[in-house]
N, C-alpha and C positions, 0 to 999 in steps of 0.2 A: 694854099687855098686862101683867096682874098677874104677879108673880114666883111661880112654883111652887117650893116648897122640899121636897125629899125626898132620900133617899139610897137607893141600891141596894146590896145586899149584895155583898161582895167575890167571892162565889162565882158571881155572874151573869156571863154572857158579856159581854165588853168593858166590865166595870164601871168601868175606869179610862180608857176612851176618851171624851175630852171631846166629840169630834165626834158620836159616837153619842148621848151624853147630851143634847146640845143638840138633835139631831134628834128624840129622844124627847119632850123638853119641848115642842118645836114641834108635834109630833103631838098631844100632850095639849091644847095651846092650840087646835088646829084643831077638836077635839071639845068645846071650851068647858069644859074641866075648870078649876074655880076653885081647888080646894084638894085636897091629898092627905093632909091632917091626920087624917082619920078612916079612911083605908085601912090595912088591916093590912100589915105589911112583906112578908108572903108574897105578897099580891096585887100589890104594887108590883114585887116581884122577878119574878113570873110575867109580868106585862104587859111589863116591860122585856126579858126573855128572848124572849118571843114577837115583840116588835118587832124585836129584833136578828135572830132567825132569819128572819122574813119578809123583812126588808130584804136580808139576805145571799142568800137563795134567789132573790129577784127579780133581783138583780144577776147571779147565776149563770145563771139562765134566759135573761136578755137576752144574755149572752155566748154561750151555746149557740145561741140563735136566729141571732145574727150569724154564728157559725161554720158553721151549717147553711144559711145563705143565706135564712132565713125573714124576718129583720129586716135592714134596711139598717144599715150601720155608722154609729154616731153620730159626727158631726163635732164636734170641740172648737172652741170659738170662738177666733179668732186673737188 
C-alpha cells in the first residue's frame, strides 16, 4: 500500500486524533487514491470532516438502534 501524505488543518474535527486519521487514510486506500498532491487543502479538509461526521453519526445511529431494540447488541470478542 503506497503511503499517502497529507495534512488536515487544525480547525478540522478530530484533526489531532491519530485513530481517525489512520481510518481516513485506509478509507482513501479503499477507493484507490494514489496521491493527494494535487488536491487543494480545502478539499482535503472537507473530505476529512465529512468522513469524521459520517463515522460519528453511524456510531450514534447504531447505539440508538441497540437502545430501541432494532439492532442486537454487538458482542465484543473475549
